[in-house]
N, CA, C and O atoms as a CHARMM CRD file, in Angstrom:
* protein
*
  384
    1    1 MET  N     74.78400  72.51900  92.43200 PROA 1      0.00000
    2    1 MET  CA    75.59800  71.52800  93.10000 PROA 1      0.00000
    3    1 MET  C     77.08300  71.84100  92.91600 PROA 1      0.00000
    4    1 MET  O     77.89000  71.59900  93.81300 PROA 1      0.00000
    5    2 GLU  N     77.43700  72.38100  91.74500 PROA 2      0.00000
    6    2 GLU  CA    78.83800  72.70500  91.47900 PROA 2      0.00000
    7    2 GLU  C     79.33900  73.77200  92.44200 PROA 2      0.00000
    8    2 GLU  O     80.48200  73.71000  92.89400 PROA 2      0.00000
    9    3 GLU  N     78.48700  74.75900  92.76100 PROA 3      0.00000
   10    3 GLU  CA    78.87800  75.81600  93.69500 PROA 3      0.00000
   11    3 GLU  C     79.16400  75.24100  95.07600 PROA 3      0.00000
   12    3 GLU  O     80.09900  75.68400  95.74300 PROA 3      0.00000
   13    4 LEU  N     78.37900  74.26500  95.51500 PROA 4      0.00000
   14    4 LEU  CA    78.59200  73.61700  96.79800 PROA 4      0.00000
   15    4 LEU  C     79.93700  72.89900  96.82100 PROA 4      0.00000
   16    4 LEU  O     80.66100  72.98500  97.81200 PROA 4      0.00000
   17    5 ASN  N     80.28300  72.19400  95.74900 PROA 5      0.00000
   18    5 ASN  CA    81.56800  71.51000  95.67500 PROA 5      0.00000
   19    5 ASN  C     82.72400  72.49400  95.65800 PROA 5      0.00000
   20    5 ASN  O     83.77600  72.21200  96.23200 PROA 5      0.00000
   21    6 THR  N     82.55600  73.64700  95.01100 PROA 6      0.00000
   22    6 THR  CA    83.60000  74.66400  94.98000 PROA 6      0.00000
   23    6 THR  C     83.83300  75.21100  96.38500 PROA 6      0.00000
   24    6 THR  O     84.98100  75.40800  96.78300 PROA 6      0.00000
   25    7 GLN  N     82.76400  75.46100  97.14400 PROA 7      0.00000
   26    7 GLN  CA    82.90700  75.95000  98.50900 PROA 7      0.00000
   27    7 GLN  C     83.64700  74.93200  99.36300 PROA 7      0.00000
   28    7 GLN  O     84.47500  75.31800 100.18900 PROA 7      0.00000
   29    8 ARG  N     83.37800  73.66300  99.19300 PROA 8      0.00000
   30    8 ARG  CA    84.04200  72.63500  99.98300 PROA 8      0.00000
   31    8 ARG  C     85.52800  72.54700  99.66400 PROA 8      0.00000
   32    8 ARG  O     86.32700  72.23600 100.54600 PROA 8      0.00000
   33    9 SER  N     85.91100  72.81400  98.42400 PROA 9      0.00000
   34    9 SER  CA    87.31600  72.70100  98.04800 PROA 9      0.00000
   35    9 SER  C     88.13400  73.86900  98.57200 PROA 9      0.00000
   36    9 SER  O     89.35700  73.76200  98.66800 PROA 9      0.00000
   37   10 LYS  N     87.49200  74.98700  98.91400 PROA 10     0.00000
   38   10 LYS  CA    88.19900  76.13200  99.46600 PROA 10     0.00000
   39   10 LYS  C     88.45800  75.88800 100.94200 PROA 10     0.00000
   40   10 LYS  O     87.53800  75.64400 101.72300 PROA 10     0.00000
   41   11 GLN  N     89.72200  75.95900 101.30300 PROA 11     0.00000
   42   11 GLN  CA    90.07900  75.74300 102.69800 PROA 11     0.00000
   43   11 GLN  C     90.98900  76.85200 103.16600 PROA 11     0.00000
   44   11 GLN  O     91.73400  77.44300 102.38400 PROA 11     0.00000
   45   12 GLN  N     90.92000  77.12000 104.43500 PROA 12     0.00000
   46   12 GLN  CA    91.78300  78.11800 105.01600 PROA 12     0.00000
   47   12 GLN  C     92.16400  77.66700 106.41100 PROA 12     0.00000
   48   12 GLN  O     91.35700  77.10600 107.15300 PROA 12     0.00000
   49   13 LYS  N     93.41500  77.92700 106.74500 PROA 13     0.00000
   50   13 LYS  CA    93.89800  77.61900 108.07800 PROA 13     0.00000
   51   13 LYS  C     94.45500  78.89800 108.67900 PROA 13     0.00000
   52   13 LYS  O     95.20400  79.63200 108.03400 PROA 13     0.00000
   53   14 ILE  N     94.08100  79.14900 109.91200 PROA 14     0.00000
   54   14 ILE  CA    94.63100  80.27600 110.65800 PROA 14     0.00000
   55   14 ILE  C     95.16000  79.73100 111.97600 PROA 14     0.00000
   56   14 ILE  O     94.40800  79.16100 112.76800 PROA 14     0.00000
   57   15 ASN  N     96.45100  79.90800 112.20700 PROA 15     0.00000
   58   15 ASN  CA    97.06700  79.54900 113.48200 PROA 15     0.00000
   59   15 ASN  C     97.53000  80.82600 114.15100 PROA 15     0.00000
   60   15 ASN  O     98.30100  81.59300 113.57400 PROA 15     0.00000
   61   16 LEU  N     97.06500  81.05400 115.35800 PROA 16     0.00000
   62   16 LEU  CA    97.45800  82.23400 116.12000 PROA 16     0.00000
   63   16 LEU  C     98.07100  81.74900 117.42500 PROA 16     0.00000
   64   16 LEU  O     97.42300  81.04300 118.19900 PROA 16     0.00000
   65   17 THR  N     99.32500  82.13200 117.66700 PROA 17     0.00000
   66   17 THR  CA   100.03700  81.68900 118.84900 PROA 17     0.00000
   67   17 THR  C    100.27600  82.87200 119.77400 PROA 17     0.00000
   68   17 THR  O    100.96400  83.82600 119.41100 PROA 17     0.00000
   69   18 ASN  N     99.70600  82.80500 120.96300 PROA 18     0.00000
   70   18 ASN  CA    99.89200  83.83300 121.99800 PROA 18     0.00000
   71   18 ASN  C     99.58000  85.24700 121.50200 PROA 18     0.00000
   72   18 ASN  O    100.15400  86.21800 121.99500 PROA 18     0.00000
   73   19 ARG  N     98.68000  85.36400 120.53500 PROA 19     0.00000
   74   19 ARG  CA    98.28100  86.66000 119.95100 PROA 19     0.00000
   75   19 ARG  C     99.44600  87.40200 119.32200 PROA 19     0.00000
   76   19 ARG  O     99.29700  88.57500 118.98100 PROA 19     0.00000
   77   20 LYS  N    100.60800  86.76200 119.15300 PROA 20     0.00000
   78   20 LYS  CA   101.78200  87.45600 118.63800 PROA 20     0.00000
   79   20 LYS  C    102.26200  86.94300 117.29100 PROA 20     0.00000
   80   20 LYS  O    102.88300  87.69700 116.54100 PROA 20     0.00000
   81   21 ASN  N    102.00000  85.71200 116.96800 PROA 21     0.00000
   82   21 ASN  CA   102.43000  85.13700 115.69600 PROA 21     0.00000
   83   21 ASN  C    101.23100  84.46700 115.03600 PROA 21     0.00000
   84   21 ASN  O    100.50000  83.70500 115.66900 PROA 21     0.00000
   85   22 ALA  N    101.04100  84.76700 113.74300 PROA 22     0.00000
   86   22 ALA  CA    99.90300  84.19200 113.02200 PROA 22     0.00000
   87   22 ALA  C    100.37300  83.60900 111.69800 PROA 22     0.00000
   88   22 ALA  O    101.24700  84.16300 111.03100 PROA 22     0.00000
   89   23 PHE  N     99.78200  82.49500 111.33600 PROA 23     0.00000
   90   23 PHE  CA    99.97800  81.86800 110.03700 PROA 23     0.00000
   91   23 PHE  C     98.59900  81.79300 109.38800 PROA 23     0.00000
   92   23 PHE  O     97.64200  81.32600 110.00500 PROA 23     0.00000
   93   24 VAL  N     98.50000  82.25700 108.13800 PROA 24     0.00000
   94   24 VAL  CA    97.23100  82.21500 107.41400 PROA 24     0.00000
   95   24 VAL  C     97.47400  81.56500 106.06400 PROA 24     0.00000
   96   24 VAL  O     98.35600  81.99100 105.31900 PROA 24     0.00000
   97   25 SER  N     96.69700  80.53500 105.74100 PROA 25     0.00000
   98   25 SER  CA    96.76700  79.91700 104.41200 PROA 25     0.00000
   99   25 SER  C     95.52500  80.32200 103.62800 PROA 25     0.00000
  100   25 SER  O     94.59000  80.89000 104.19200 PROA 25     0.00000
  101   26 GLY  N     95.51400  80.03300 102.33500 PROA 26     0.00000
  102   26 GLY  CA    94.38200  80.39300 101.48900 PROA 26     0.00000
  103   26 GLY  C     94.38700  81.85400 101.10800 PROA 26     0.00000
  104   26 GLY  O     93.34200  82.39700 100.74900 PROA 26     0.00000
  105   27 VAL  N     95.54200  82.51100 101.17600 PROA 27     0.00000
  106   27 VAL  CA    95.66100  83.94000 100.87900 PROA 27     0.00000
  107   27 VAL  C     95.98500  84.13300  99.40300 PROA 27     0.00000
  108   27 VAL  O     96.90800  83.50700  98.88100 PROA 27     0.00000
  109   28 SER  N     95.22700  85.00100  98.72700 PROA 28     0.00000
  110   28 SER  CA    95.50100  85.27900  97.32200 PROA 28     0.00000
  111   28 SER  C     96.17600  86.62800  97.11400 PROA 28     0.00000
  112   28 SER  O     96.78700  86.85300  96.07000 PROA 28     0.00000
  113   29 ASP  N     96.07400  87.55200  98.11100 PROA 29     0.00000
  114   29 ASP  CA    96.72200  88.85300  97.96200 PROA 29     0.00000
  115   29 ASP  C     96.73000  89.58100  99.30400 PROA 29     0.00000
  116   29 ASP  O     95.87200  89.35400 100.15700 PROA 29     0.00000
  117   30 VAL  N     97.71800  90.45900  99.47200 PROA 30     0.00000
  118   30 VAL  CA    97.74700  91.38700 100.59900 PROA 30     0.00000
  119   30 VAL  C     97.28400  92.73000 100.03100 PROA 30     0.00000
  120   30 VAL  O     97.97500  93.33000  99.20900 PROA 30     0.00000
  121   31 ILE  N     96.13500  93.18900 100.46300 PROA 31     0.00000
  122   31 ILE  CA    95.53900  94.41000  99.92600 PROA 31     0.00000
  123   31 ILE  C     96.19600  95.64600 100.52700 PROA 31     0.00000
  124   31 ILE  O     96.54300  96.57700  99.80100 PROA 31     0.00000
  125   32 SER  N     96.36900  95.66300 101.83900 PROA 32     0.00000
  126   32 SER  CA    97.01800  96.79800 102.50100 PROA 32     0.00000
  127   32 SER  C     97.59800  96.32400 103.82300 PROA 32     0.00000
  128   32 SER  O     97.17900  95.31400 104.38800 PROA 32     0.00000
  129   33 PHE  N     98.57200  97.08200 104.29600 PROA 33     0.00000
  130   33 PHE  CA    99.13900  96.77000 105.60100 PROA 33     0.00000
  131   33 PHE  C     99.77500  98.01100 106.19800 PROA 33     0.00000
  132   33 PHE  O    100.35800  98.83900 105.49800 PROA 33     0.00000
  133   34 ASP  N     99.64700  98.11400 107.49600 PROA 34     0.00000
  134   34 ASP  CA   100.34500  99.12000 108.28900 PROA 34     0.00000
  135   34 ASP  C    100.48400  98.52500 109.69200 PROA 34     0.00000
  136   34 ASP  O     99.97800  97.42800 109.92700 PROA 34     0.00000
  137   35 PRO  N    101.14000  99.19300 110.62100 PROA 35     0.00000
  138   35 PRO  CA   101.37000  98.59900 111.93700 PROA 35     0.00000
  139   35 PRO  C    100.10800  98.27800 112.74200 PROA 35     0.00000
  140   35 PRO  O    100.17500  97.53100 113.71700 PROA 35     0.00000
  141   36 ASN  N     98.96400  98.83400 112.34600 PROA 36     0.00000
  142   36 ASN  CA    97.72600  98.60500 113.09300 PROA 36     0.00000
  143   36 ASN  C     96.69500  97.74600 112.37300 PROA 36     0.00000
  144   36 ASN  O     95.70600  97.33400 112.97800 PROA 36     0.00000
  145   37 GLU  N     96.91600  97.47000 111.07800 PROA 37     0.00000
  146   37 GLU  CA    95.89600  96.75500 110.31300 PROA 37     0.00000
  147   37 GLU  C     96.50600  96.11400 109.07200 PROA 37     0.00000
  148   37 GLU  O     97.28000  96.73900 108.34800 PROA 37     0.00000
  149   38 ILE  N     96.14300  94.86000 108.84400 PROA 38     0.00000
  150   38 ILE  CA    96.54600  94.15200 107.63100 PROA 38     0.00000
  151   38 ILE  C     95.27800  93.60600 106.98700 PROA 38     0.00000
  152   38 ILE  O     94.47800  92.94600 107.65000 PROA 38     0.00000
  153   39 LEU  N     95.09400  93.87600 105.70300 PROA 39     0.00000
  154   39 LEU  CA    93.91800  93.42400 104.97400 PROA 39     0.00000
  155   39 LEU  C     94.35300  92.39500 103.93800 PROA 39     0.00000
  156   39 LEU  O     95.14500  92.69200 103.04400 PROA 39     0.00000
  157   40 LEU  N     93.82200  91.17800 104.07100 PROA 40     0.00000
  158   40 LEU  CA    94.17500  90.06700 103.20300 PROA 40     0.00000
  159   40 LEU  C     92.97700  89.63500 102.36900 PROA 40     0.00000
  160   40 LEU  O     91.85600  89.56300 102.87100 PROA 40     0.00000
  161   41 GLU  N     93.21800  89.35100 101.10200 PROA 41     0.00000
  162   41 GLU  CA    92.19800  88.72000 100.26500 PROA 41     0.00000
  163   41 GLU  C     92.43500  87.23000 100.35400 PROA 41     0.00000
  164   41 GLU  O     93.52500  86.75600 100.03400 PROA 41     0.00000
  165   42 THR  N     91.42300  86.47700 100.78700 PROA 42     0.00000
  166   42 THR  CA    91.56900  85.03500 100.95400 PROA 42     0.00000
  167   42 THR  C     90.52700  84.30800 100.11200 PROA 42     0.00000
  168   42 THR  O     89.62700  84.92200  99.53900 PROA 42     0.00000
  169   43 GLU  N     90.66800  83.01100 100.05200 PROA 43     0.00000
  170   43 GLU  CA    89.70400  82.19200  99.30500 PROA 43     0.00000
  171   43 GLU  C     88.31700  82.24900  99.91600 PROA 43     0.00000
  172   43 GLU  O     87.33000  81.96600  99.23700 PROA 43     0.00000
  173   44 LEU  N     88.22600  82.60900 101.18100 PROA 44     0.00000
  174   44 LEU  CA    86.94200  82.64900 101.86900 PROA 44     0.00000
  175   44 LEU  C     86.44600  84.05900 102.12900 PROA 44     0.00000
  176   44 LEU  O     85.50700  84.25100 102.90100 PROA 44     0.00000
  177   45 GLY  N     87.06700  85.05500 101.49400 PROA 45     0.00000
  178   45 GLY  CA    86.64500  86.44000 101.65500 PROA 45     0.00000
  179   45 GLY  C     87.77300  87.30400 102.18200 PROA 45     0.00000
  180   45 GLY  O     88.87700  86.82400 102.43700 PROA 45     0.00000
  181   46 MET  N     87.47800  88.59100 102.34000 PROA 46     0.00000
  182   46 MET  CA    88.46000  89.53400 102.85200 PROA 46     0.00000
  183   46 MET  C     88.62300  89.30900 104.35300 PROA 46     0.00000
  184   46 MET  O     87.64300  89.12500 105.07600 PROA 46     0.00000
  185   47 LEU  N     89.87400  89.32700 104.80900 PROA 47     0.00000
  186   47 LEU  CA    90.18100  89.12200 106.21800 PROA 47     0.00000
  187   47 LEU  C     90.97500  90.31300 106.72200 PROA 47     0.00000
  188   47 LEU  O     92.04600  90.62200 106.20000 PROA 47     0.00000
  189   48 MET  N     90.44500  90.98300 107.74500 PROA 48     0.00000
  190   48 MET  CA    91.13000  92.12300 108.34700 PROA 48     0.00000
  191   48 MET  C     91.72000  91.68400 109.68000 PROA 48     0.00000
  192   48 MET  O     91.02500  91.14800 110.54300 PROA 48     0.00000
  193   49 VAL  N     93.02400  91.92500 109.82500 PROA 49     0.00000
  194   49 VAL  CA    93.72900  91.64800 111.07400 PROA 49     0.00000
  195   49 VAL  C     94.05600  92.99600 111.69600 PROA 49     0.00000
  196   49 VAL  O     94.73200  93.81900 111.07700 PROA 49     0.00000
  197   50 LYS  N     93.58300  93.22700 112.91300 PROA 50     0.00000
  198   50 LYS  CA    93.86200  94.48400 113.60700 PROA 50     0.00000
  199   50 LYS  C     94.70500  94.19800 114.83600 PROA 50     0.00000
  200   50 LYS  O     94.57700  93.15200 115.47200 PROA 50     0.00000
  201   51 GLY  N     95.57800  95.16300 115.16000 PROA 51     0.00000
  202   51 GLY  CA    96.41900  95.00700 116.33300 PROA 51     0.00000
  203   51 GLY  C     97.41900  96.13100 116.44500 PROA 51     0.00000
  204   51 GLY  O     97.16100  97.25900 116.02600 PROA 51     0.00000
  205   52 LYS  N     98.57400  95.80600 117.02100 PROA 52     0.00000
  206   52 LYS  CA    99.63400  96.79200 117.22600 PROA 52     0.00000
  207   52 LYS  C    100.96000  96.20500 116.75700 PROA 52     0.00000
  208   52 LYS  O    101.22800  95.02000 116.95300 PROA 52     0.00000
  209   53 ASN  N    101.77600  97.03600 116.14400 PROA 53     0.00000
  210   53 ASN  CA   103.10100  96.61900 115.66100 PROA 53     0.00000
  211   53 ASN  C    103.03200  95.39500 114.75700 PROA 53     0.00000
  212   53 ASN  O    103.86200  94.49200 114.86200 PROA 53     0.00000
  213   54 LEU  N    102.03900  95.36600 113.86900 PROA 54     0.00000
  214   54 LEU  CA   101.86200  94.23500 112.95900 PROA 54     0.00000
  215   54 LEU  C    102.86600  94.30800 111.80900 PROA 54     0.00000
  216   54 LEU  O    103.14300  95.38100 111.27400 PROA 54     0.00000
  217   55 HSD  N    103.40000  93.15400 111.44600 PROA 55     0.00000
  218   55 HSD  CA   104.34200  93.03900 110.33200 PROA 55     0.00000
  219   55 HSD  C    104.02400  91.79300 109.52100 PROA 55     0.00000
  220   55 HSD  O    103.61100  90.77100 110.06900 PROA 55     0.00000
  221   56 VAL  N    104.21900  91.88500 108.22300 PROA 56     0.00000
  222   56 VAL  CA   104.14500  90.70700 107.36100 PROA 56     0.00000
  223   56 VAL  C    105.55300  90.13800 107.32300 PROA 56     0.00000
  224   56 VAL  O    106.43900  90.69900 106.67900 PROA 56     0.00000
  225   57 LYS  N    105.75800  89.01900 108.01600 PROA 57     0.00000
  226   57 LYS  CA   107.09900  88.40900 108.08400 PROA 57     0.00000
  227   57 LYS  C    107.43300  87.64400 106.80600 PROA 57     0.00000
  228   57 LYS  O    108.55400  87.71600 106.30200 PROA 57     0.00000
  229   58 ARG  N    106.45000  86.91500 106.29400 PROA 58     0.00000
  230   58 ARG  CA   106.67100  86.09400 105.10600 PROA 58     0.00000
  231   58 ARG  C    105.39500  86.08000 104.29500 PROA 58     0.00000
  232   58 ARG  O    104.29600  85.95700 104.83600 PROA 58     0.00000
  233   59 LEU  N    105.55700  86.21000 102.98100 PROA 59     0.00000
  234   59 LEU  CA   104.43200  86.15400 102.05800 PROA 59     0.00000
  235   59 LEU  C    104.80500  85.24600 100.91000 PROA 59     0.00000
  236   59 LEU  O    105.80700  85.47800 100.23400 PROA 59     0.00000
  237   60 SER  N    104.01500  84.21900 100.68200 PROA 60     0.00000
  238   60 SER  CA   104.20500  83.33000  99.54100 PROA 60     0.00000
  239   60 SER  C    102.86300  83.20000  98.82300 PROA 60     0.00000
  240   60 SER  O    102.02000  82.38600  99.20100 PROA 60     0.00000
  241   61 LEU  N    102.67900  84.00900  97.78900 PROA 61     0.00000
  242   61 LEU  CA   101.42100  83.93100  97.03900 PROA 61     0.00000
  243   61 LEU  C    101.33200  82.63700  96.24400 PROA 61     0.00000
  244   61 LEU  O    100.23400  82.16100  95.95700 PROA 61     0.00000
  245   62 GLU  N    102.48100  82.06200  95.88400 PROA 62     0.00000
  246   62 GLU  CA   102.46800  80.77500  95.17900 PROA 62     0.00000
  247   62 GLU  C    101.83200  79.69200  96.04400 PROA 62     0.00000
  248   62 GLU  O    101.06800  78.86000  95.55500 PROA 62     0.00000
  249   63 LYS  N    102.15600  79.71300  97.34000 PROA 63     0.00000
  250   63 LYS  CA   101.58700  78.74400  98.27500 PROA 63     0.00000
  251   63 LYS  C    100.31100  79.27100  98.93100 PROA 63     0.00000
  252   63 LYS  O     99.56900  78.50800  99.54900 PROA 63     0.00000
  253   64 GLY  N    100.05400  80.58200  98.79700 PROA 64     0.00000
  254   64 GLY  CA    98.88700  81.18100  99.42800 PROA 64     0.00000
  255   64 GLY  C     99.03900  81.30800 100.93200 PROA 64     0.00000
  256   64 GLY  O     98.06800  81.14500 101.67100 PROA 64     0.00000
  257   65 GLU  N    100.26500  81.60100 101.39900 PROA 65     0.00000
  258   65 GLU  CA   100.54500  81.64700 102.82700 PROA 65     0.00000
  259   65 GLU  C    101.13000  82.98900 103.24700 PROA 65     0.00000
  260   65 GLU  O    101.87000  83.63100 102.50100 PROA 65     0.00000
  261   66 VAL  N    100.77200  83.39700 104.47200 PROA 66     0.00000
  262   66 VAL  CA   101.29600  84.62200 105.06900 PROA 66     0.00000
  263   66 VAL  C    101.62100  84.33400 106.53200 PROA 66     0.00000
  264   66 VAL  O    100.83200  83.71200 107.24300 PROA 66     0.00000
  265   67 ASP  N    102.79400  84.79300 106.97100 PROA 67     0.00000
  266   67 ASP  CA   103.16500  84.77200 108.38900 PROA 67     0.00000
  267   67 ASP  C    103.16800  86.21100 108.87900 PROA 67     0.00000
  268   67 ASP  O    103.76600  87.08700 108.25500 PROA 67     0.00000
  269   68 LEU  N    102.49900  86.44900 109.99500 PROA 68     0.00000
  270   68 LEU  CA   102.39600  87.78000 110.58500 PROA 68     0.00000
  271   68 LEU  C    102.94900  87.74700 111.99600 PROA 68     0.00000
  272   68 LEU  O    102.90400  86.71200 112.66100 PROA 68     0.00000
  273   69 ASP  N    103.48000  88.89000 112.46200 PROA 69     0.00000
  274   69 ASP  CA   103.80800  89.01000 113.87100 PROA 69     0.00000
  275   69 ASP  C    103.37900  90.37900 114.36900 PROA 69     0.00000
  276   69 ASP  O    103.11700  91.28400 113.57700 PROA 69     0.00000
  277   70 GLY  N    103.31000  90.52300 115.67300 PROA 70     0.00000
  278   70 GLY  CA   102.80800  91.72100 116.33000 PROA 70     0.00000
  279   70 GLY  C    101.69400  91.31100 117.27300 PROA 70     0.00000
  280   70 GLY  O    101.37700  90.12500 117.36900 PROA 70     0.00000
  281   71 MET  N    101.10000  92.25100 117.96300 PROA 71     0.00000
  282   71 MET  CA   100.01000  91.95400 118.89500 PROA 71     0.00000
  283   71 MET  C     98.67600  91.98800 118.15000 PROA 71     0.00000
  284   71 MET  O     98.22800  93.05200 117.72100 PROA 71     0.00000
  285   72 VAL  N     98.05100  90.83300 117.99800 PROA 72     0.00000
  286   72 VAL  CA    96.78600  90.71800 117.26800 PROA 72     0.00000
  287   72 VAL  C     95.62300  90.96900 118.22800 PROA 72     0.00000
  288   72 VAL  O     95.49200  90.30300 119.25500 PROA 72     0.00000
  289   73 ASP  N     94.78700  91.93500 117.87400 PROA 73     0.00000
  290   73 ASP  CA    93.58700  92.24100 118.66300 PROA 73     0.00000
  291   73 ASP  C     92.33800  91.59700 118.08900 PROA 73     0.00000
  292   73 ASP  O     91.45100  91.18400 118.83600 PROA 73     0.00000
  293   74 SER  N     92.26000  91.50600 116.73200 PROA 74     0.00000
  294   74 SER  CA    91.05900  90.91800 116.14000 PROA 74     0.00000
  295   74 SER  C     91.34200  90.39000 114.74300 PROA 74     0.00000
  296   74 SER  O     92.23900  90.85900 114.04300 PROA 74     0.00000
  297   75 LEU  N     90.54800  89.40100 114.36400 PROA 75     0.00000
  298   75 LEU  CA    90.51400  88.84400 113.01000 PROA 75     0.00000
  299   75 LEU  C     89.05400  88.92800 112.57500 PROA 75     0.00000
  300   75 LEU  O     88.17700  88.37600 113.23900 PROA 75     0.00000
  301   76 THR  N     88.78800  89.61700 111.45800 PROA 76     0.00000
  302   76 THR  CA    87.40600  89.83900 111.02700 PROA 76     0.00000
  303   76 THR  C     87.26800  89.57700 109.53600 PROA 76     0.00000
  304   76 THR  O     88.04200  90.09600 108.73100 PROA 76     0.00000
  305   77 TYR  N     86.27600  88.76700 109.17100 PROA 77     0.00000
  306   77 TYR  CA    85.94100  88.55900 107.76200 PROA 77     0.00000
  307   77 TYR  C     84.88900  89.57700 107.35400 PROA 77     0.00000
  308   77 TYR  O     84.01800  89.94200 108.14400 PROA 77     0.00000
  309   78 SER  N     84.98100  90.03500 106.09800 PROA 78     0.00000
  310   78 SER  CA    83.98400  90.98100 105.61000 PROA 78     0.00000
  311   78 SER  C     82.73500  90.25000 105.16600 PROA 78     0.00000
  312   78 SER  O     82.76800  89.05800 104.86300 PROA 78     0.00000
  313   79 GLU  N     81.63200  90.98100 105.13300 PROA 79     0.00000
  314   79 GLU  CA    80.37300  90.42200 104.63400 PROA 79     0.00000
  315   79 GLU  C     80.23000  90.77600 103.18600 PROA 79     0.00000
  316   79 GLU  O     79.00100  90.85700 103.17900 PROA 79     0.00000
  317   80 GLY  N     80.48400  90.97100 102.29600 PROA 80     0.00000
  318   80 GLY  CA    80.29000  91.38100 100.93200 PROA 80     0.00000
  319   80 GLY  C     81.58800  91.53300 100.19000 PROA 80     0.00000
  320   80 GLY  O     81.58500  92.06000  99.07800 PROA 80     0.00000
  321   81 GLY  N     82.68900  91.10200 100.73900 PROA 81     0.00000
  322   81 GLY  CA    83.93200  91.14800 100.00600 PROA 81     0.00000
  323   81 GLY  C     84.75900  92.40300 100.17900 PROA 81     0.00000
  324   81 GLY  O     85.85200  92.49800  99.61900 PROA 81     0.00000
  325   82 HSD  N     84.25900  93.39100 100.95500 PROA 82     0.00000
  326   82 HSD  CA    85.08100  94.57600 101.15400 PROA 82     0.00000
  327   82 HSD  C     84.77500  95.17700 102.52600 PROA 82     0.00000
  328   82 HSD  O     83.74300  94.89100 103.13200 PROA 82     0.00000
  329   83 PHE  N     85.68900  96.00800 102.99200 PROA 83     0.00000
  330   83 PHE  CA    85.54500  96.68900 104.26800 PROA 83     0.00000
  331   83 PHE  C     85.42200  98.17700 104.01000 PROA 83     0.00000
  332   83 PHE  O     86.01700  98.70700 103.07100 PROA 83     0.00000
  333   84 GLU  N     84.66000  98.83400 104.83500 PROA 84     0.00000
  334   84 GLU  CA    84.63000 100.29000 104.83000 PROA 84     0.00000
  335   84 GLU  C     85.76800 100.73500 105.72600 PROA 84     0.00000
  336   84 GLU  O     85.78600 100.41900 106.91600 PROA 84     0.00000
  337   85 LYS  N     86.71100 101.46200 105.16800 PROA 85     0.00000
  338   85 LYS  CA    87.85800 101.89600 105.94200 PROA 85     0.00000
  339   85 LYS  C     87.66000 103.33400 106.37900 PROA 85     0.00000
  340   85 LYS  O     87.29100 104.19300 105.57800 PROA 85     0.00000
  341   86 SER  N     87.90600 103.59100 107.65200 PROA 86     0.00000
  342   86 SER  CA    87.75600 104.93700 108.16800 PROA 86     0.00000
  343   86 SER  C     88.96000 105.80600 107.84300 PROA 86     0.00000
  344   86 SER  O     88.85600 107.03300 107.83000 PROA 86     0.00000
  345   87 GLN  N     90.11400 105.17500 107.57800 PROA 87     0.00000
  346   87 GLN  CA    91.32300 105.91400 107.25000 PROA 87     0.00000
  347   87 GLN  C     91.79900 105.47800 105.87000 PROA 87     0.00000
  348   87 GLN  O     91.37600 104.44500 105.35300 PROA 87     0.00000
  349   88 ASP  N     92.68200 106.27600 105.28300 PROA 88     0.00000
  350   88 ASP  CA    93.27700 105.89000 104.01700 PROA 88     0.00000
  351   88 ASP  C     94.16100 104.67700 104.22300 PROA 88     0.00000
  352   88 ASP  O     94.73200 104.49700 105.29900 PROA 88     0.00000
  353   89 SER  N     94.27800 103.84600 103.20300 PROA 89     0.00000
  354   89 SER  CA    95.14500 102.68200 103.29100 PROA 89     0.00000
  355   89 SER  C     96.61000 103.10600 103.25300 PROA 89     0.00000
  356   89 SER  O     96.93300 104.24500 102.91900 PROA 89     0.00000
  357   90 PHE  N     97.46200 102.19500 103.59200 PROA 90     0.00000
  358   90 PHE  CA    98.90200 102.43500 103.56600 PROA 90     0.00000
  359   90 PHE  C     99.33500 102.92000 102.19900 PROA 90     0.00000
  360   90 PHE  O    100.08200 103.89300 102.09300 PROA 90     0.00000
  361   91 TRP  N     98.87000 102.24200 101.13500 PROA 91     0.00000
  362   91 TRP  CA    99.31200 102.58100  99.77200 PROA 91     0.00000
  363   91 TRP  C     98.79400 103.95000  99.34600 PROA 91     0.00000
  364   91 TRP  O     99.51700 104.70600  98.69700 PROA 91     0.00000
  365   92 SER  N     97.55200 104.28000  99.70200 PROA 92     0.00000
  366   92 SER  CA    97.04000 105.58900  99.29600 PROA 92     0.00000
  367   92 SER  C     97.75500 106.70900 100.03100 PROA 92     0.00000
  368   92 SER  O     97.96900 107.77600  99.45500 PROA 92     0.00000
  369   93 ARG  N     98.13500 106.49600 101.29600 PROA 93     0.00000
  370   93 ARG  CA    98.90100 107.51300 102.02900 PROA 93     0.00000
  371   93 ARG  C    100.29400 107.65100 101.43500 PROA 93     0.00000
  372   93 ARG  O    100.83000 108.75700 101.36800 PROA 93     0.00000
  373   94 LEU  N    100.88300 106.55200 101.00600 PROA 94     0.00000
  374   94 LEU  CA   102.22200 106.56900 100.44500 PROA 94     0.00000
  375   94 LEU  C    102.28100 107.36700  99.14700 PROA 94     0.00000
  376   94 LEU  O    103.26000 108.07200  98.90200 PROA 94     0.00000
  377   95 TRP  N    101.23600 107.26600  98.30200 PROA 95     0.00000
  378   95 TRP  CA   101.26000 107.90200  96.98600 PROA 95     0.00000
  379   95 TRP  C    100.60200 109.27700  96.95900 PROA 95     0.00000
  380   95 TRP  O    100.44700 109.85800  95.88500 PROA 95     0.00000
  381   96 LYS  N    100.21200 109.81100  98.11200 PROA 96     0.00000
  382   96 LYS  CA    99.62000 111.16500  98.14600 PROA 96     0.00000
  383   96 LYS  C    100.68200 112.20800  97.95100 PROA 96     0.00000
  384   96 LYS  O    100.38200 113.40200  97.94900 PROA 96     0.00000
């Protein structure tokens, strides 16, 4: 029963305006980002945002909020907490 109550207390809001501006709440970390893909760790699982010219405009981990801009093509939650990435992440390419 405790697990059910914990799931109910987790909330997330996603506002997407004209596929160009997005607000996401319930964010605990930004895992990776580049102009075509942003990977967010949220209270409800990993969230992948794909598109073109994507930017993280504002990040407040204290509030658990992220503002994004760019052309959003898709928002996808992972099934097991992680995504199989076909390319190296932004951070791994940066430190090679």
